[in-house]
Structure formats: C-alpha cells, structure tokens
C-alpha positions as CSV (number, residue, x, y, z in Angstrom):
1,M,42.8,20.0,-21.9
2,S,41.5,16.5,-22.2
3,P,38.1,15.8,-22.5
4,A,35.7,15.7,-20.0
5,P,34.5,11.8,-18.9
6,A,32.1,10.0,-21.0
7,Y,29.2,8.2,-19.3
8,D,25.9,6.3,-20.6
9,V,23.7,7.8,-17.9
10,V,24.6,10.6,-14.9
11,V,21.8,10.1,-12.2
12,A,20.7,13.1,-10.3
13,G,19.9,12.5,-6.8
14,G,21.1,9.6,-4.2
15,G,18.1,9.2,-2.8
16,P,15.8,5.9,-3.1
17,A,14.5,6.6,-6.7
18,G,18.2,7.2,-8.0
19,C,19.8,4.8,-6.1
20,A,17.2,2.1,-7.6
21,A,17.7,3.9,-11.2
22,A,21.6,3.2,-10.9
23,L,21.7,0.1,-10.0
24,A,19.2,-1.2,-12.6
25,L,21.6,0.5,-15.0
26,V,24.6,-0.6,-14.3
27,R,23.3,-3.9,-13.9
28,A,22.4,-3.4,-17.5
29,G,25.5,-2.7,-18.4
30,R,25.8,1.0,-18.9
31,M,28.4,3.3,-17.0
32,V,26.9,5.4,-14.8
33,L,27.5,8.4,-12.6
34,L,25.4,8.7,-9.4
35,A,25.7,12.1,-8.2
36,D,24.2,12.9,-4.3
37,A,24.2,16.6,-3.4
38,G,23.2,15.6,0.0
39,T,21.7,19.1,0.4
40,G,18.4,19.5,2.7
41,P,16.7,19.1,6.0
42,P,17.6,15.4,7.1
43,K,14.8,12.9,6.7
44,A,13.7,12.5,10.5
45,G,12.3,9.2,9.9
46,E,9.6,7.2,7.0
47,A,7.9,3.5,7.0
48,L,8.0,1.2,4.2
49,V,5.5,-0.9,3.8
50,P,6.3,-5.0,3.8
51,V,5.6,-5.4,0.0
52,A,8.7,-3.0,-1.1
53,R,10.7,-5.9,0.3
54,L,9.7,-7.3,-3.6
55,L,11.4,-4.6,-5.0
56,L,14.3,-4.6,-3.1
57,A,15.0,-8.3,-4.1
58,D,14.9,-7.3,-7.9
59,L,17.3,-4.9,-7.4
60,G,19.2,-7.3,-5.2
61,V,19.9,-5.3,-2.1
62,D,17.1,-6.5,0.5
63,R,19.5,-8.0,2.5
64,T,22.0,-5.3,2.3
65,V,19.9,-2.5,2.8
66,L,17.4,-4.1,5.4
67,G,19.9,-5.9,7.9
68,T,20.3,-4.0,11.5
69,G,19.5,-0.7,12.0
70,H,15.9,-0.2,11.6
71,L,13.1,-1.0,13.3
72,P,10.5,-3.6,12.3
73,C,7.1,-2.2,11.7
74,H,4.4,-5.0,12.8
75,G,1.1,-3.0,11.9
76,N,-0.6,0.3,12.1
77,L,-3.4,1.8,14.4
78,S,-5.5,4.8,13.0
79,A,-8.0,7.4,14.4
80,W,-9.9,8.1,11.6
81,G,-13.5,8.4,10.8
82,S,-14.5,8.3,14.5
83,A,-12.4,8.4,17.4
84,E,-11.7,4.3,18.4
85,L,-8.4,3.2,17.3
86,H,-8.3,0.7,13.9
87,A,-5.4,-1.5,13.7
88,V,-4.0,-3.2,10.4
89,D,-1.2,-5.8,11.4
90,F,1.0,-7.5,9.2
91,L,0.7,-10.9,10.9
92,H,-0.4,-12.1,7.5
93,D,1.1,-10.0,4.9
94,P,2.8,-12.3,2.8
95,Y,6.0,-10.2,2.7
96,G,6.1,-10.2,6.2
97,H,6.9,-6.9,8.6
98,G,7.2,-3.5,7.5
99,W,10.1,-1.3,9.1
100,H,10.2,2.1,10.4
101,L,14.0,3.3,8.8
102,D,16.8,4.6,10.2
103,R,16.4,6.6,6.3
104,A,19.8,8.2,6.4
105,L,21.5,4.7,7.0
106,F,19.1,3.6,4.3
107,D,19.9,5.7,1.5
108,R,23.4,5.2,2.5
109,R,23.4,1.4,1.8
110,L,21.4,2.0,-1.2
111,R,24.5,4.4,-2.4
112,A,26.8,1.9,-1.1
113,A,24.9,-1.3,-3.5
114,A,25.3,0.9,-6.2
115,R,28.7,1.6,-6.2
116,A,29.2,-1.8,-5.4
117,A,27.6,-2.7,-8.3
118,G,29.6,-0.6,-10.6
119,A,28.5,3.1,-10.6
120,D,30.8,5.9,-10.3
121,L,29.4,7.5,-7.0
122,A,30.3,11.2,-6.2
123,E,28.5,11.8,-2.7
124,R,27.8,15.8,-1.7
125,T,28.0,16.5,-5.6
126,A,25.4,18.4,-7.1
127,V,24.6,18.7,-11.1
128,R,24.7,21.9,-12.4
129,R,24.5,24.0,-15.7
130,P,22.8,20.7,-17.8
131,A,23.0,21.4,-21.5
132,R,22.3,19.6,-24.3
133,Q,25.1,19.3,-27.0
134,P,24.8,19.6,-30.8
135,D,25.8,15.4,-31.0
136,G,22.7,15.1,-28.4
137,T,24.9,14.2,-25.7
138,W,24.8,15.8,-22.3
139,R,27.1,18.4,-20.7
140,L,27.0,18.6,-16.9
141,A,28.9,20.8,-14.2
142,L,29.4,18.6,-11.5
143,R,29.9,20.7,-7.8
144,D,31.5,19.0,-5.3
145,R,30.7,20.7,-1.8
146,S,33.1,18.4,0.0
147,R,36.1,20.0,-2.3
148,G,35.1,23.5,-1.0
149,D,32.7,24.0,-4.3
150,E,35.2,22.5,-6.5
151,E,33.4,21.9,-9.9
152,R,34.6,19.5,-12.7
153,T,32.7,18.2,-16.1
154,V,31.2,15.6,-17.6
155,R,29.6,14.2,-20.4
156,C,26.7,11.9,-20.8
157,R,24.1,10.1,-23.6
158,W,20.9,10.7,-20.9
159,V,20.1,12.1,-17.5
160,V,18.1,10.8,-14.9
161,D,16.8,13.6,-12.6
162,A,15.8,12.2,-8.9
163,T,16.9,15.4,-7.5
164,G,12.8,15.2,-5.5
165,R,10.3,17.1,-5.9
166,G,12.0,20.4,-7.1
167,A,12.6,18.7,-10.5
168,A,15.2,20.6,-11.6
169,I,16.5,19.1,-14.9
170,A,13.5,17.9,-16.0
171,V,12.1,21.8,-15.0
172,R,15.1,22.9,-16.7
173,A,14.3,20.9,-19.5
174,G,10.5,23.2,-20.0
175,A,8.3,20.4,-18.0
176,R,6.0,21.8,-15.4
177,R,5.6,20.9,-12.1
178,R,1.8,20.5,-11.3
179,T,0.5,20.3,-7.6
180,G,-2.6,18.9,-6.1
181,D,-2.8,20.3,-2.8
182,R,-1.1,22.4,0.0
183,L,-0.2,19.8,2.5
184,T,2.3,20.7,5.0
185,A,3.7,19.0,7.9
186,L,5.3,20.2,11.2
187,H,7.0,17.8,12.9
188,L,9.2,17.1,16.0
189,T,11.7,14.6,17.2
190,L,11.1,13.4,20.9
191,D,13.8,12.2,23.2
192,P,13.9,8.4,23.6
193,A,11.0,7.7,26.5
194,P,12.8,6.5,29.9
195,Q,11.4,3.2,29.6
196,H,11.5,0.8,27.0
197,T,8.1,0.5,24.7
198,A,7.6,-2.6,22.8
199,D,4.8,-1.3,20.4
200,G,6.6,0.0,17.2
201,R,3.4,0.3,15.2
202,S,2.8,3.7,13.9
203,L,-0.1,5.8,14.4
204,V,-2.1,8.1,12.9
205,E,-5.1,10.2,14.0
206,S,-7.4,13.0,12.3
207,D,-8.5,16.0,14.0
208,Q,-10.7,18.9,12.7
209,D,-8.1,20.6,11.0
210,G,-5.2,17.7,9.5
211,W,-4.3,14.8,11.0
212,W,-1.2,13.3,13.1
213,Y,1.2,10.8,12.6
214,T,3.8,9.2,14.9
215,A,5.9,6.8,15.7
216,L,9.0,5.2,17.2
217,L,12.4,5.9,15.2
218,P,15.2,2.8,15.6
219,S,17.2,5.3,17.7
220,R,14.2,4.7,20.4
221,H,13.4,8.6,19.5
222,R,9.7,9.3,19.0
223,L,8.5,11.3,15.5
224,V,5.4,13.4,16.3
225,A,4.1,15.2,13.1
226,Y,0.8,17.3,12.7
227,F,0.0,17.8,8.7
228,T,-2.4,20.7,7.7
229,D,-2.7,23.0,5.3
230,P,0.2,26.1,5.3
231,D,-3.1,28.9,4.7
232,L,-5.0,27.6,8.0
233,P,-4.6,29.4,11.7
234,V,-3.2,26.5,12.8
235,A,-0.3,26.4,11.0
236,G,0.4,30.1,11.1
237,G,1.6,30.7,14.7
238,H,3.4,27.0,15.2
239,G,5.9,27.7,18.2
240,A,6.5,24.9,20.8
241,E,3.9,25.8,23.1
242,R,1.2,26.3,20.6
243,F,2.5,22.5,19.3
244,R,2.6,21.1,22.1
245,D,-1.2,22.1,23.6
246,R,-2.4,20.8,20.2
247,L,-0.5,17.6,20.7
248,L,-2.0,17.4,24.0
249,A,-5.3,17.1,23.1
250,T,-5.2,14.6,20.7
251,R,-6.5,11.1,22.4
252,H,-4.2,8.7,21.2
253,V,-1.2,10.8,19.7
254,A,-0.4,12.4,23.6
255,G,-0.3,9.3,25.0
256,R,2.4,7.9,23.1
257,A,4.3,11.0,23.4
258,R,3.8,11.8,27.1
259,P,6.9,9.2,28.1
260,H,9.6,10.9,26.1
261,G,8.9,14.5,27.6
262,L,7.2,17.5,26.4
263,T,8.5,20.2,28.7
264,H,11.1,21.8,26.8
265,L,10.0,21.3,23.2
266,P,11.9,23.1,20.5
267,P,9.5,24.5,17.8
268,P,8.6,22.4,15.0
269,R,10.4,22.2,12.0
270,R,8.2,22.8,8.5
271,A,8.3,20.2,5.7
272,A,6.5,20.1,2.1
273,A,3.9,17.0,2.0
274,H,1.9,17.7,-1.0
275,T,0.9,15.8,-3.7
276,A,3.0,16.7,-6.9
277,H,3.1,15.0,-10.6
278,L,5.6,16.8,-13.7
279,N,3.0,17.3,-16.8
280,R,5.7,14.8,-18.7
281,V,8.2,12.8,-17.2
282,H,10.7,12.1,-19.9
283,G,12.2,14.6,-22.7
284,D,15.0,15.2,-25.1
285,G,17.4,12.9,-23.5
286,W,16.0,13.3,-19.7
287,T,13.9,11.1,-17.1
288,A,12.6,11.5,-14.1
289,A,11.7,9.5,-11.3
290,G,10.7,9.8,-7.9
291,D,9.3,12.8,-6.6
292,A,10.9,14.1,-9.3
293,A,8.2,12.7,-11.0
294,A,5.2,12.5,-8.7
295,A,5.4,12.8,-5.0
296,F,2.5,11.7,-2.8
297,D,0.9,12.5,0.0
298,P,2.8,10.5,3.3
299,L,-0.8,9.4,4.4
300,S,-0.1,6.4,1.5
301,S,2.9,5.1,3.0
302,Q,4.0,4.8,-0.5
303,G,6.6,7.6,-0.8
304,I,10.2,5.0,-0.5
305,L,8.2,2.4,-2.3
306,T,6.9,4.6,-5.3
307,A,10.4,5.9,-5.5
308,L,12.2,2.7,-5.7
309,Y,9.2,1.4,-8.4
310,T,10.1,4.6,-10.2
311,G,13.8,4.3,-9.6
312,L,13.8,1.1,-10.9
313,S,11.3,1.3,-14.0
314,A,13.2,4.4,-15.5
315,G,16.7,2.6,-15.3
316,R,15.0,-0.2,-17.1
317,A,13.1,2.0,-19.7
318,V,16.3,4.2,-20.2
319,D,18.3,1.2,-20.8
320,A,16.1,-0.1,-24.2
321,R,16.0,3.7,-24.8
322,L,19.8,3.8,-25.4
323,H,19.5,0.2,-27.1
324,G,17.0,2.0,-29.7
325,D,13.7,1.2,-28.3
326,R,11.4,4.2,-28.8
327,T,8.3,3.0,-27.2
328,A,10.6,2.6,-23.8
329,L,9.8,6.2,-22.2
330,A,6.4,6.0,-23.3
331,G,5.7,2.6,-21.3
332,Y,7.1,4.2,-18.9
333,A,5.4,7.2,-18.3
334,A,1.7,4.9,-18.5
335,Q,3.9,2.9,-15.7
336,V,3.9,6.3,-13.8
337,A,0.4,7.4,-14.7
338,T,-1.0,4.0,-13.4
339,A,0.8,4.8,-10.0
340,R,-0.6,8.2,-9.8
341,S,-4.3,7.0,-11.0
342,A,-4.2,4.5,-8.3
343,Y,-3.0,6.8,-5.4
344,R,-5.5,9.4,-6.6
345,H,-8.5,7.1,-5.8
346,D,-6.8,5.7,-2.6
347,H,-6.5,9.5,-1.3
348,R,-10.2,10.2,-2.5
349,V,-11.8,7.1,-0.7
350,V,-9.5,7.5,2.4
351,H,-10.6,10.9,2.9
352,A,-13.5,10.7,2.6
353,R,-14.1,8.0,5.4
354,E,-13.7,11.3,8.1
355,T,-16.7,12.5,8.2
356,R,-16.9,14.5,11.8
357,W,-16.4,17.8,9.7
358,P,-17.1,18.1,6.6
359,D,-17.4,21.9,7.5
360,R,-14.0,22.6,8.2
361,P,-11.5,23.9,5.2
362,F,-9.0,21.4,5.3
363,W,-11.7,18.5,4.9
364,A,-14.0,20.3,2.4
365,R,-10.8,20.7,0.2
366,R,-10.6,17.2,0.0
367,Q,-13.9,15.6,0.2
368,H,-15.1,15.5,-3.3
369,H,-16.8,12.1,-3.2
370,S,-18.0,9.3,-0.8
371,H,-16.8,6.1,-1.0
372,P,-18.3,3.9,1.8
373,D,-15.4,1.2,1.3
374,A,-12.6,3.3,2.1
375,P,-9.9,1.4,3.5
376,H,-8.2,2.7,6.4
377,P,-5.1,5.5,6.6
378,N,-1.7,3.1,6.4
379,T,-3.1,0.0,5.1
380,P,-0.7,-1.2,2.8
381,H,-3.0,-0.8,-0.4
382,T,-0.2,-2.6,-2.8
383,K,-0.5,-6.3,-1.1
384,G,-0.3,-8.8,-3.2
385,R,1.5,-6.9,-6.3
386,T,4.8,-5.1,-7.0
387,S,3.9,-1.9,-8.3
388,P,2.3,0.9,-6.7
C-alpha cells in the first residue's frame, strides 16, 4: 500500500477563515490541502464592511471575490435607543462602500482563489478522526460526500481548524468552548418585490425582546431576521403567523418587508448567533481560526471581517511556527484576544444605548454598564485600521 500523501498543513473548513489561512500558507510556499465539508444550512445573506477590502487586498483576491454578483451597501440605518432612524453612510469612508454578499458566490470565489494560488482543494469533503502520530505529524481521514462518503487518508504537519462554531478539531484536541450569551436568529428570505427598490442600506430595529435586521440580497430577495434568546416566550412558538404578526408590529422593518409579500410565509428558520470562543486557539499541532476561534454577535457586522483577519493571521503564524518560531502562535493568540476585547467593549456600549425596556430579560442580561458615547448598531467600528 502506498503511503498517505503528505502536506505541510490541512485546513479544515472552506469558508472565509479557512480560505484566508490557505491563501496565506500557499503564498508562503507551503503544501496545503483545503477541505470544505459543504455541510450545514446555506448562509442567507451577510454584509461586508468597507475596511474588509484591505484584508482581501492583502490576500490578493479583492478584485476576484468582490466582482459582479454582490450588491453595494452604501450605509446602514438603525432604530436603536429610540423609535427614530439613525443613518450611517459610507460616503466619506476611505475604503468606499460595503457589500451585501451573495455568500455562496463569495465563498466559491475564495476557494477558487486558494486553488489557483496552489492549494489542493477537496470540496464536499469533511476531515474526520484526526490522530496525532508519534513522529509529530497528523493522520486524518477525509470523507468525500461527492463519492458516496468514500474515505481516504492524508498526513500533515499541522491542522488549521476553520470548521465554524463547533470547532470540531480543536475541541477533540482538548480545547473548551465557552459561550457568552444565548442569542439565536429566526430568519426568512422574502420573494423579490414587484417594483425595484434602490435603497440598498441595511436596517436594524430593536424591540422589547430582541432586535430585527433586514437587507436586500443581490438576488433582490429580502432577508428578514429576528434575534432573541431561545428561552424567551417570543422564541418558543415561531410559526409563520406569529413571526409575521411580530414583523408587522415593527415601525420600520415592516415597511421594507411589505412590498415583498407577507401573505404566504413559511415558518422561519433558526440559526445560532451567540457569542463564543475557545479557551485556547492553538495547541499541539493545531490552530483555530474564524468562528472556531471566536464567534461574534451579528450586530457587530464583523463576522466575515474577523474570519478573514484570523484566517490570514493564523496562516502566517503557522508558517512562522513551521519555520521554528516558537513565539508565533502566542502572538496569534494575543491578536485574537485583542479582537475579542474590542468586540466585548463595543457589544456592551451598543446594548447600553437601548434603555427603553430595562426590565425585559433580553435587555437586562446585556445591560451591565451604561456608556453615553456608544456607537450605533452597524457602525463600522474598524474604520481606519486593518484588524477587527
């Protein structure tokens, strides 16, 4: 039997974090396998803030992945802390406008860029049974769903865990997952409106038990999502009629949703949206990136930005470690810790702005401190810097 093929690094997870890590590593001359399981529900739609252009440029893929197919986002609206709308536009942002992404297209282009740069790409392939070998390498089983769950074995020197919130490899290696809240999303994608609308801004609107988000998608469908805690009564019965009634009770989101038709809605889907992190983001032969390392509340609008940043940083740190730099991974852990600290601060001060329902459980859980100068939701807190 021939020996299993050898790589310097196997990256488990083909989302933005995994692709960024793979791109950083192959451009450093490493032999890389990027394995994308392609499982889980498809992403309904996500926004990318303007400063992300810098990270994509650092990866050499900004023109490739931000071409046609995405919808420009020229600003954000929020009704937070009062019933009135507050606008933040990107007119004077030094990095230009943001984007409402066709997320599937964005990820496909990132994976294609990693392959073009020199990574081996295994799509619809999950990393299974990671086993550390006596010689310090990893032995991994790759399960290929496109071939009827056929398995093959590979060896590598290092593994990057970019498997998302579950952090499957890091947890198996002994890391512990810690959650900061229980936020969940109930979301629907509405049909395109009969008449074209030119307003491509996103909108956030708070209510007594959580907050709403809506935005046009590149397909001209509209995403509508409600974020709350799963133990609250509002999250219990989430059939189509109850979701529609609560949506219609909003002051601003309802007006944007009505043209898309609200008569025959399916029940909303549920998705995890809680804050979480690993107690350590690297260990013996592995490093975590993206949501596997730190997952943020969607209100921050920094999920993809953080995934790209931690993926790029993890890739560079792993390359340095393989070159013998024993401080590189500690430096990466410090970068993740700094990003988490900035996020926690912004999370506290943004939620402190909403003072209308201090006795409601959702808000009482989040309002530990007040801050008079808190930014509005969806304000791009990363303006002027290249890390989240």
